[in-house]
Backbone bond lengths (Angstrom), bond angles and torsions (degrees), N, CA, C in turn:
res aa  C-N    CA-C-N  psi(-1)  N-CA   C-N-CA  omega(-1)  CA-C   N-CA-C  phi
1 M - - - 1.447 - - 1.526 107.84 -
2 S 1.317 118.05 135.18 1.466 121.63 -177.46 1.528 111.31 -75.62
3 K 1.320 115.35 161.73 1.472 121.08 178.57 1.523 109.99 -59.09
4 D 1.334 116.15 -43.80 1.464 119.53 -179.42 1.518 111.59 -62.52
5 S 1.312 117.62 -39.67 1.467 120.80 178.47 1.523 111.32 -64.39
6 I 1.319 116.27 -41.12 1.474 120.44 178.87 1.521 110.04 -61.48
7 I 1.330 116.34 -48.69 1.471 120.15 -178.77 1.524 110.51 -65.56
8 D 1.329 118.37 -42.78 1.465 121.43 177.75 1.518 111.37 -59.19
9 N 1.326 117.06 -44.09 1.468 120.79 179.94 1.517 111.59 -65.62
10 L 1.339 117.77 -42.07 1.460 120.57 178.24 1.527 111.08 -63.66
11 F 1.333 116.71 -42.27 1.459 120.81 178.78 1.527 110.79 -63.95
12 R 1.326 116.58 -42.83 1.469 120.94 179.41 1.521 111.09 -62.49
13 V 1.327 116.83 -45.28 1.466 120.99 179.81 1.519 110.45 -64.11
14 A 1.336 116.28 -45.42 1.465 119.83 179.77 1.521 110.81 -62.21
15 S 1.321 117.20 -43.19 1.472 120.82 179.14 1.515 110.95 -62.04
16 N 1.323 116.76 -45.15 1.467 120.54 179.65 1.513 111.26 -64.63
17 M 1.316 117.34 -41.48 1.455 121.10 -178.99 1.531 110.69 -67.07
18 F 1.329 116.02 -42.46 1.457 120.32 -175.76 1.518 113.23 -71.09
19 T 1.327 118.78 -19.34 1.459 119.96 178.83 1.524 111.19 -68.77
20 Q 1.318 117.07 -12.79 1.458 120.58 178.17 1.528 111.66 -76.61
21 F 1.335 117.29 -16.00 1.453 121.80 -177.37 1.522 109.73 -101.89
22 N 1.326 116.23 144.49 1.455 121.05 178.24 1.515 107.76 -111.28
23 T 1.315 116.80 106.65 1.465 121.48 179.16 1.522 109.21 -131.33
24 E 1.323 115.93 158.20 1.454 120.16 177.97 1.520 111.02 -74.92
25 E 1.321 117.38 -32.65 1.460 122.48 179.30 1.523 108.74 -95.34
26 P 1.322 117.74 140.85 1.467 118.80 176.31 1.531 110.25 -65.85
27 L 1.310 116.95 141.64 1.456 120.69 -178.76 1.523 111.90 -78.77
28 I 1.313 118.04 -23.06 1.461 122.51 171.56 1.527 105.57 -118.53
29 S 1.327 115.96 110.88 1.459 120.43 -173.50 1.521 112.21 -69.04
30 E 1.319 114.69 159.58 1.467 120.22 176.76 1.526 109.99 -62.38
31 K 1.332 117.02 -35.91 1.467 121.30 178.71 1.533 110.44 -61.46
32 T 1.321 116.63 -41.79 1.465 120.86 178.37 1.521 110.52 -66.21
33 K 1.319 117.63 -40.30 1.459 120.87 178.26 1.527 110.99 -61.15
34 V 1.340 116.78 -39.32 1.466 120.78 178.46 1.526 109.82 -65.20
35 I 1.334 116.88 -42.68 1.465 121.01 178.91 1.526 110.22 -60.64
36 L 1.319 117.13 -41.23 1.461 121.00 -178.59 1.529 113.08 -68.74
37 K 1.324 117.19 -20.26 1.457 120.33 -179.35 1.525 112.63 -83.71
38 T 1.334 117.77 -13.16 1.466 119.93 -178.28 1.521 110.47 -100.68
39 T 1.325 115.61 146.71 1.463 120.67 177.71 1.520 110.43 -62.43
40 E 1.336 116.33 -43.03 1.466 120.83 179.49 1.531 110.99 -60.13
41 G 1.325 116.58 -43.33 1.463 121.04 179.54 1.510 112.33 -64.61
42 R 1.303 116.62 -42.52 1.471 120.91 178.76 1.522 110.75 -63.14
43 E 1.343 116.32 -42.60 1.472 120.32 178.79 1.521 111.16 -61.88
44 E 1.330 116.43 -45.30 1.467 120.93 179.36 1.526 110.92 -61.69
45 L 1.328 116.48 -47.41 1.467 119.86 179.65 1.515 111.24 -61.23
46 Y 1.321 116.25 -44.22 1.461 119.45 179.90 1.520 110.77 -62.29
47 K 1.326 116.00 -47.53 1.463 121.03 -175.33 1.537 111.90 -65.17
48 K 1.318 117.11 -43.00 1.458 120.34 -172.07 1.524 114.64 -93.19
49 I 1.322 118.03 -22.98 1.463 118.88 -175.84 1.525 112.36 -114.38
50 I 1.316 117.87 -42.42 1.458 119.81 -175.07 1.529 111.96 -89.74
51 H 1.329 117.24 -47.59 1.467 121.36 -176.27 1.529 112.20 -72.82
52 S 1.319 117.50 -41.78 1.477 122.23 -178.48 1.522 109.18 -130.16
53 P 1.316 117.27 71.30 1.463 119.16 -174.36 1.523 113.24 -69.12
54 K 1.300 114.66 144.56 1.458 121.56 171.42 1.516 107.10 -146.65
55 Q 1.303 116.70 148.92 1.453 120.38 -179.57 1.517 110.15 -80.67
56 G 1.324 115.05 152.08 1.453 120.82 177.07 1.516 111.72 106.27
57 D 1.334 114.99 -161.88 1.455 120.86 -178.74 1.520 111.36 -73.28
58 V 1.316 116.02 133.22 1.456 122.92 175.78 1.523 106.69 -126.92
59 T 1.325 116.78 128.42 1.455 121.29 -179.40 1.521 109.90 -100.46
60 I 1.312 115.26 126.96 1.460 123.06 177.77 1.524 107.02 -110.51
61 T 1.324 117.52 132.37 1.461 121.71 177.63 1.521 109.25 -111.97
62 V 1.334 115.81 117.87 1.454 122.20 179.85 1.527 107.87 -133.62
63 N 1.315 115.69 128.53 1.465 121.72 -178.64 1.524 112.05 53.69
64 G 1.324 115.97 36.86 1.459 121.16 178.00 1.507 114.75 77.74
65 Q 1.325 118.22 0.85 1.463 121.79 179.73 1.513 110.13 -108.02
66 E 1.318 115.22 132.48 1.466 119.86 178.53 1.516 109.70 -91.63
67 T 1.309 114.82 137.86 1.458 122.22 176.17 1.523 107.38 -131.39
68 K 1.328 116.18 131.51 1.460 120.38 178.70 1.514 110.01 -98.67
69 F 1.313 114.33 135.06 1.453 122.24 173.68 1.523 107.59 -117.94
70 F 1.316 116.53 144.84 1.457 119.62 172.97 1.511 107.81 -101.38
71 V 1.329 115.80 121.52 1.457 121.54 -179.31 1.525 107.10 -103.31
72 E 1.336 114.27 120.58 1.472 119.48 -177.07 1.513 111.66 -91.20
73 A 1.314 117.79 -40.15 1.458 119.21 -176.50 1.509 111.01 -135.50
């Protein structure tokens, strides 16, 4: 399975799961959606979260901007 397929499937599952919750804030931010649309962002996410997972804060750098994600599992 390709990296893009893995990320697409995870995003789809997360989106479907999160629609069950009613919150004022979106559970997947617009900033995260933008990161997922870029090749650089997908590579960073795959490399730092999926390929070599670690719990805690993970910093992704895309287009010179750092974004922190908290990885629970």
